[in-house]
C-alpha positions, 0 to 999 in steps of 0.5 A: 507518560503518553500512551500514543508514542511511535514504539510499541510496548509488547511488556503487559507491566508497561502496558499496564503502567501505560494505561493507569499513568495515560492523561487526560486526552488519551483517556478520552479516546479510550471511553469510545464506544460503538454507535447504533445503526441507526445513529451510524446511518444519521451521523455518517460516523461508526464510533465516539466517546461516550458521556453523560447524557448519552443513552447506552445499551449494554452488549456483554456480560450480567446485565446483557440487555439493559438500557439506559442513560449513563449518570456518571463517568469515572475516567479514573477507574475506565468505568460508566454508571448507567441510570437504574443499574444497581444490585443490592448489598446482604444488608438490603441497600442499593448500589450502582453498578459500574461498566466498562465502555467497550461493553455498551453500544450508544442509542441516542447521543447527547447534543447539548454541548455545542463542541461535541457537535463540532467533534462530529463534522470533523469526524464526517469530513475526515471519513469522506471519500475523495472524489473520483478523477475521470478517467480519460477517453482512449485516443481511438475514441477521441480521434472517431468523435473528432473526424465525426464532428469534422464529418458531420457523422454519427460515431457509429458509423465513422467507427465502423468505416476505420478498417484494421491495417492490412498484412503483407503477404508472407513472402513480401514481409521476407523478401523486406527483411531478406536485404537487412539479414544479407547485411548483418551477415556481411558486417559479420564477415569483414570483422572476421577478416580483419580480426584474422590477421591480428591473431596470426601477427600474435607472436607464437611461443618459442619451441625449444631445440633439442640438447644436442643441437644446442651443445653443437651451437653453444660449442661452434660459438665457443670456437669462433670466440676463441678464434 
């Protein structure tokens, strides 16, 4: 089962299962380790999966500070073996000690493999920042430059010659707005005058006559019908 799935897995049991059943290409990525500051500046990358032949320094654990060359990589158990890193058993025999790749920092790279050089080049290209598009100058600056080129004058003088538009006096601004306001009021008054007759034309509710008058009208209608 592939570890790289779109849906994240939150169950610890499923996470462990996917880790131990991961395919080779996923296991390779899980062996990534950080590069030393010197390598980061020279290679222009920050991390890379460890390989046999790389020199590493242990950063955590009982063997912190130990530096040596990687002799073997155990992808099945996610462990690496460093040259010279051993421990003695009770009977006196020395056995190699395994380290997890997340606990080491690469200090020297093994570049004998041409495919690894291609990987480094590809990672560098991915880290390159996109070229910034130069911003266009403001329209006013462009106009000043064009005018300076036409008149054959320095841009500073042309820019200082341009004066901001003078505001009209307040009385003149009010006078300019007055006809518009009067026109708007006139239109509003005409609209009200048109609406008034329409409202009057609407039928008013019929007012009921008193009961005595209603009886008299009914009686009169009966008499006229009888005659």
